[in-house]
Each structure stands twice: as structure tokens, then as C-alpha cells.
C-alpha positions, 0 to 999 in steps of 0.5 A: 500499499502506498499513500500519496497526496493529490500532487502524487507526493508519497506520504507512506508505504508499507514494506511490501509496496517498498520492495516492489516499487524498489525493484530497480533502485537500491534499498533505502533509496526513495520510491519510484512510482512506474510511468504507467501508474503515474499516467493513470493517476495524471489522466484522472480527473479531480471529479472522478472518484471511482476506483481504477484497477489495472494490470502493471508488469515489472520485469518478469512478475505481474502486479494487480494495482488498485487506486483509490481516492480517500477523502476525509471530511474530518480529522487530521488528513483534511485533504484527499489522499490517493491510496495505491494497492499493489498485489502480486498476480498469480498465473496458470504457470505459478500455480502449476509450479507450485503443485509440481513442488508440493506433489513432487510431480515428475517431468512427464507428470508435469507435461500432463498437468500443463496439458490438463491446464490448456484444456487438452484432450487425452488424445491431443495430449498424446499426440503432443507428448508422442506418446500413446493415449494409454500412457497419457492415462497412466500419467494422468492417474498418477497426477491424480492419486498424488494430488488426492483427486478422482477426476480431471475436474479436481486437478483443474480446481487446484490449478484455479485455486492457485490463480487470481480469478480475475486475471484473464486466461490465456490458451496458447494454441501451440504453447510448449508443454514443457516448462521447467519449474524451479525446485 
């Protein structure tokens, strides 16, 4: 969370926002708001009171950014304050990597999990992995046993549980199934 006055001078921030916004700077230096956020703040009309939600990418990490105008009718603040809430966005890839770590899935089981997350049928997955559909089913059963679920829907539910639900889903047509997760 970052609090600013209406001139966009930073009044206060918490540790999480400071670590996100200081990714390019040295620790302890002044916070630097990304140009994308500054553009949004500068383009808003003073009469616009509705909160803003946007996506922000810093290096390889995606964040959700919500901007609110806080008004005080009484008390010490006296003037409106702009609150900026940054939250790390989660992706299907992040969720899959977490599942791979948590359930100790092998490389081939990970490929099956990625195929399931793309909505591929057993036959399509077999073609992509250059194995028979029965072998895909065997890997699928192993994944389900390790995850403690009995259906594909249970696997998908676990993936979705780890993904921010308001993030747009992407379904690439030719995405590689093998993307190693750091273990």
C-alpha cells in the first residue's frame, strides 16, 4: 500500500509496496512510481471518484494495481489522499509450479498437468507428448493419486485455486508443454 497526496507526493508506504517499487533502485532509496501508474493518475479528473484497477508488469512479475481516492471530511488528514494497492498477480504457470513442488511430480507428470491446464483431451495430449493415449492416462492417474483427486476437474480446481480469478486466462494454441519449474 502506498499513500500519496493529490500532488502525487508519497506520504507513506508499507514494506511490501516498498520492495515492489524499489526493484530497480537500491534499498533505502526513495520510492519510484512506474510511469504506467503515473500516467493513469495524471489522466484522472479531480471529479472522478471511482477506483481504478489495472495490471502492471515489472520485469517478469505481473501485479494488480488498484487506485483509490480517500477523502476525509474531518480529522487530521483534511485533504484527499490517493491510496495505491499493489498485489502480485498469480498465473496458471505459477500455480502449476507450486503443484509440481507440493506433490513432487515428475517431468512427464508435469507435462500432463500443463496439458490439462490448456484443456487438451487425452488424444491431443498424447500427440503432443509423442506417446500413446493409454500412457497419458497412466500419467494422469499418477497425478490424480498424488494430488488426492479422482477426476480431471479436481486437478483443474487445484490449478484454479492458485490462480487469481480476475486475471484473464490465456489458451495458447502451440504453447510448449514442457516448462521447467524451479524446485
